[in-house]
C-alpha positions as CSV (number, residue, x, y, z in Angstrom):
1,M,-70.4,1.0,43.6
2,E,-68.6,2.4,40.8
3,Q,-67.2,6.4,40.2
4,F,-65.6,7.8,37.1
5,G,-62.5,10.0,37.6
6,T,-59.5,11.5,36.0
7,V,-56.1,10.4,36.9
8,S,-54.2,13.4,38.3
9,E,-50.8,11.6,39.2
10,I,-48.6,8.4,39.3
11,K,-47.3,7.6,42.3
12,G,-45.2,4.0,42.1
13,G,-47.8,1.5,41.5
14,Y,-50.7,3.7,42.4
15,A,-52.6,6.3,40.5
16,E,-54.1,9.1,42.3
17,V,-57.6,9.6,40.6
18,T,-59.5,12.8,41.0
19,I,-63.4,12.2,41.3
20,K,-66.2,14.5,42.0
21,K,-67.8,13.8,45.4
22,E,-71.4,12.7,45.1
23,S,-74.5,13.3,47.3
24,S,-75.9,10.2,49.4
25,C,-79.3,11.8,49.1
26,G,-80.0,11.4,45.2
27,D,-78.0,14.2,43.8
28,N,-80.6,17.2,44.6
29,C,-78.9,18.6,47.3
30,A,-79.9,21.9,45.9
31,S,-83.4,21.2,47.8
32,C,-82.2,20.6,50.9
33,G,-78.7,22.5,51.1
34,M,-77.3,20.0,53.7
35,C,-74.2,18.7,51.6
36,D,-71.6,20.4,49.3
37,I,-70.9,18.0,46.4
38,S,-69.2,20.6,44.5
39,K,-65.7,19.6,45.7
40,M,-63.3,17.2,43.9
41,R,-62.0,14.6,46.1
42,K,-58.7,12.6,45.0
43,V,-58.5,8.5,46.0
44,L,-55.4,6.4,45.7
45,V,-56.0,3.2,43.7
46,L,-53.7,0.2,42.6
47,N,-52.6,1.1,38.9
48,E,-53.3,-2.4,37.5
49,C,-54.7,-1.0,34.3
50,D,-51.3,1.1,33.4
51,A,-53.4,4.3,33.3
52,E,-51.4,7.4,32.7
53,K,-51.8,11.1,33.9
54,G,-55.0,12.4,31.8
55,D,-56.7,9.0,31.5
56,R,-60.4,8.9,32.5
57,V,-61.2,5.9,34.5
58,K,-63.5,3.7,36.3
59,I,-63.2,3.0,39.6
60,Y,-65.4,0.3,41.2
61,L,-65.7,-2.2,44.3
62,E,-67.9,-5.1,44.1
63,S,-71.1,-4.7,45.9
64,C,-71.2,-7.7,47.9
65,K,-67.7,-6.8,49.3
66,T,-69.1,-3.2,50.2
67,V,-71.8,-5.2,52.2
68,I,-69.4,-7.3,53.5
69,L,-67.4,-4.0,54.9
70,S,-70.5,-2.7,56.2
71,L,-72.1,-5.4,58.2
72,V,-68.6,-5.9,59.7
73,T,-68.5,-2.2,60.8
74,Y,-72.0,-1.5,61.5
75,I,-74.4,-4.3,61.9
76,L,-71.8,-6.9,63.8
77,P,-71.3,-4.6,66.8
78,L,-75.4,-4.2,67.1
79,I,-75.9,-7.6,67.0
80,I,-73.0,-8.4,70.0
81,F,-74.7,-5.6,71.9
82,F,-78.5,-7.0,71.6
83,V,-77.2,-10.8,72.5
84,S,-74.9,-9.2,75.5
85,F,-78.0,-7.2,76.5
86,V,-79.9,-10.5,77.0
87,F,-77.0,-12.1,79.3
88,V,-75.5,-9.1,80.9
89,K,-77.2,-6.6,83.2
90,N,-74.7,-4.0,84.2
91,E,-75.3,-0.9,82.1
92,L,-71.6,0.0,82.4
93,A,-70.5,-3.3,81.3
94,L,-73.0,-3.2,78.4
95,T,-71.5,0.2,77.5
96,L,-68.0,-1.1,77.4
97,I,-69.1,-4.2,75.3
98,F,-70.7,-2.1,73.0
99,V,-68.0,0.4,72.2
100,S,-65.2,-2.7,72.3
101,A,-67.1,-4.4,69.8
102,F,-67.4,-1.4,67.4
103,L,-63.8,-0.6,68.2
104,I,-62.7,-4.1,67.1
105,C,-65.1,-4.6,64.1
106,A,-64.0,-1.3,62.7
107,F,-60.7,-2.4,63.1
108,I,-61.4,-5.8,61.5
109,S,-63.1,-4.0,58.7
110,N,-60.3,-1.5,58.2
111,L,-57.6,-4.8,57.8
112,L,-60.4,-6.2,55.4
113,A,-60.5,-2.9,53.3
114,K,-56.6,-3.3,52.9
115,C,-56.5,-6.9,51.8
116,K,-56.0,-7.0,47.9
117,S,-59.4,-8.7,47.5
118,F,-61.5,-6.0,49.2
119,R,-59.4,-3.0,47.1
120,S,-60.9,-0.8,44.5
121,K,-60.4,-1.8,41.3
122,M,-59.8,0.5,38.3
123,E,-60.1,0.2,34.4
124,K,-59.6,2.9,31.5
125,T,-62.7,4.4,29.8
126,E,-60.6,6.8,27.8
127,T,-56.8,7.7,27.0
128,I,-55.9,11.2,26.7
129,Q,-52.9,11.4,23.9
130,N,-50.2,13.6,24.7
131,D,-48.0,15.1,22.2
132,N,-44.7,15.6,24.3
């Protein structure tokens, strides 16, 4: 997964990058009118490439890491639910198991996302020269 943006501010060792919010339905939002992609969004990324304010950058996360985070967040709770469905016959217990599994997996996914190896990477694509 990759997106392009412009560094809007440097905060310590991080760069605040302004990116265009993309559509999840194929960039044809005029046809369905369900989302508003005209807005820009800001993300904070570790500035390992020494980007400066105004630089164009590419932000990316390796696909396998995106898949791992998605599996832990969404698929693993469902697997836990279906396995417990076989062994647990009480509906209240099943509900508690599913909600607990989802919350625990979301917590684990959040911890993984904070690990350095799962963070988005950034590289410069274009440097803006300042005459100041």
